[in-house]
N, C-alpha and C positions, 0 to 999 in steps of 0.2 A: 548567547544564551540562547539554548532552543527555546521555542515557544508554540504551541497549538495555534492554529486558525480559531479555534474556541476561543482564546485567550485576548486575541488580535482584534475579534471582533468586537471586543467589552471596550478595548481601548481606540477603538475609532469614535470619532466626532463625524464624519460625512457620515451622513442618512444613504445615500446611494451606494459609497461604498460596503458599509454598516449592513444592507441588503445584499449585496452579490455576495458579500464572505457567510452569511448565514445560508442563505439560500445553496451556498458550495457544499457548505458544513451538511444541513440538512440533507444532501441528497445522497454525501457519501459517509459512509460509516467508519471507512478506514482516513478520510480526511479530519474528522472528527477528532481523534487519538493522534497522528502522526507529527512528530514535533518538524517544526522547522527554523534550521539556522539560517540568519539573515548573514552574506559574503560580501566581502569586496571585490569588485572584478566581477569578472564573466566567468569563473569557473573555481574550483575548492581542490587544490591537491593534498591527498592526507596519505601517514601510511597504515595501509589495514592488518591489524591484530590479527597473525596465524596461527608461532603458539606462543605458550609461557615459555620461560626458562626454566631451567631446572634445580632443586635443592638436593642436599645429601647429608649424611651423617660424615664426621669425620675422627677422628685419633689426634691427640695431641701431635706435633711436629709433621702431619700428614699434608701434603701438597693439596691444596686447593686449586679444584678445577672451574674454572673461567665459562658461564654458560649464561647465553643471552636469548631474549625472545625473537623471533625472526617476523621480518615486515614484508607486506608488497606496496609500492609504490602504485597509488590509484589516483583519478582526478574525475571527478564530476563535474560537467561541464556545463554550465546553466544552458538550460534549451528555451526557446519563445514560446509560449501557449495562450491563446486570447482566440480575438473575434470581433468581427464589428456586428452593431445593434441600428438597424435602421429604423426613425417612423416615419411615415408618411404624414406629411404637416395637417393634408387635408382632414384626414382620420382622427390626428389627434385633437383638433380644435376641435370637428363636431359632434366626437365621441367621447372624448374624456371627461365627461359630466356624466357619464354610465360607468368609466373604469377608466384607469390612467395606463396610457398603452404604454408610452415610456415603461415606465415600474414592471408593465406584463413582459415586454419583449425584453427587457432588460435580465428579469431574473428565466427567461429560457433561455438566454445565452449564458448566464452563470452556469443554468443548469447540463448545457453540452461541454462548458469545460470541465464541469466536476466528473462527469463522463468521460470524457479525453484523457484526463489526466487519470484517473480510477485503470482506466484500460492499459493504460501506457504504464501505470505501476505495477502490476500484473505484467502483461507483456511484453513490456517496451525493449527492442531489441536494436543498438544504433548500427550493429553490421547490416542490417534490413532497413530501419528508417534513420538515416545520421541527423535529422531533424529534433528527433525524442531522446528519450534518456533511458538509460538500462531501468526494468525492471526486478519484481523477485525473482521470476524463472531465471534471469542472465545473472542476477548477480549474487545466487545460493552457488556456494563452491560446490566443486565436483569432489566425491569419495564419499564412503560408508559411516562420516563422520559426519555430513550434513544432510544426507539423505535415506530416505525410507520407501522402499517400493512397495506397491501391492501388487502388480503384474509379474508377468516373468517374458522375458522378449519382446514379442508387437503385442501380445497380449494382455488387457488388463486383469486387475479382480476386485473382488468386495472388499471393501475398508473391514479394518480387523482395531477393536479397542486393545487388543496388547500392543500391537503397530502404533499406534495412535501415542500413548503411553511411550513408545521407545521414542518418536517424534520428538516429544516434551524433554526425554533425556538428553538429546541432543544438542538442546541450545543452553548454554552454560555461561558463566554462575548460575545457580538459581533454576525457578522456572522461564519460562517465556511469559511475557507481557500479554500477549494475545495468541491466540490462532485464529488463522486466517481463511473462511472457505467460503462454498457458494453456499444460498440459502437452501435449496436440493441436498447438501451434506448432512447441512444440520439437520433437515426433517430428516434424513436415514439417521441421524446421530438419537434424535427424537424418538423415533419410530425405536431402535433398540432398545433404549430407555426405558420405555414403557414394555417392552417385552421381559427385560431382565434386569437382575440389579445392576445400577449404573452409576460410575462415577460423575454425570451429567445432570445438572441441575439447571434450574431457568427464575430469575428476576427479572425486575424494571432496573435500569440504568437512567443517568440524571439526566438525559432526555424524554423518560417516560416511556422508552422502549422497550420492548422483552429481551433480555439478553441469556444467552446461554454459558454455561459454563464447565468446564472438563479438567476435574480435579483441581479446582480453585482457577485455573486459567480460560480467563473471558474469550468467546467469541466473536471474531467481527465477520458479518457475512457480506458480501459483496455479488452482483448480478453478471461481474465481468470475468470470475474464473468459471473457464466453460466446463460442458462437458462434452465436448468432441475434442478433447485432447490425445495427440499420440505420444506412444511410446515405443522406444527403440533400444535395443541392448536392455530393458525391463527398466528403462530410464527415460525423463520426457523429452520428448523430441520434439512436437510444433504444437501449436496452438491450435490445429483442425486438424481433421483424417478421420479422428479414431473417438473412441467413447468411453474416453477418462477423463478425470480431475482430478485437483492435489490440493491440498493442505498447506498451509506454512505456519513456521511456528516462530514466532518474532520479538527480540527485545528492539524496544524504540529510546532514543534517546543522542547522548552527541557522540558517546564510545559506543554507538550501537547504531540500530538502522535508523535512519532519518532523513527526512526532506531539505534543501535546499533552498532559497532563496534571494534575490536581491530586490529590496524595494517593496516586498511584499505583493498582494495583490491590488493593479491601479485599477482605474477606472476614470477615462478622461472623455470630457464632451467635446467633440472636434465640431461641434453645433450646424450651422444649415451647411450643404450639399450643391455644390454649382450645377451640375447637372439635370440634379432633378429636384422637384417640392420636398423636401426630407430633411431631416436630420441625424447626425451620429452620434452612436456612445463607441466609444472601443476599451474593451476589459482584455489588459494582460497578465503578464506573470510571467516573470523569469524565472524559471522553475526546474527540479533537478532531483535526485535522489543518491544517497549517499550510504554503504555499507562500512562502517568502520572497523568492525570484529566478524571474520567469518564466521564467531560460534554465537551471534544474535540472530542468525539464521538458519532456519533449517525448513526441508521439503516431505511433504510423503505424497508421493505422485501414484499413477495408472490405477485411481479407484473410479472403482464404475459407478454405477445409480443403481446397485444393488442392495437387498438389505446386508447389513453389517453383523459381522461375526465378533465372536469373543477374540 
């Protein structure tokens, strides 16, 4: 059963581990909502759903035509994400009356892990970094049924509310669970809403933070979707080298887009170090992402940082 890190934090009785999970959740809006499947072994092989079987009407005595769905076998291999946090024993002993240095250093390392995961969740590409996992740009399927483009050839263009509506329609069945975009893009959408009658609304989420809604679909913002993306043949081509950004429409869940992990986030106290007067805490996470249905993820790319249009 898939579980978000928010729910995992509620179940943790380890104070340090609970603090690490809560720091990661606070640091990443995406990780607040992305569910994780606990798997056995170092990877998950699954059949990714591509197309549904067909159905039709028949007369009495007709020969029935068999139709089956199509799948592509995929494998989400777990990757090792983590880092060590060292605390100097002299500083810890002489200054912990002011603030808990171990807690501070561990919190900072937890933030780094959250940021690394979120950056990889957007731009991860195992063809260029075999130690990482594939992110949203790599997971989205090619073809017009999964993508909308603002730009033409290598030239990006301003965002369009009409095309954003088109993006939402590409995720089926029903509406997307979330739209994922940069804060700059959300600001531009907000500016459009102030100038025009718009399906964009704002409210406060369960964490007390303002959250935007587009036609009832909540918006997740991330600082890791950049405004430096390049396009080629009207399609996203690179993380840097251009002036564009992207928006993703996603469905989360065990049959949609989900994180994968083995053992959850782990915090280990490695004790005193041999070569220096310090103690070490290791935070590690065996994690990856999997897209179980190609219709659960769509992309709107080639968007400039210009005023949006209708």
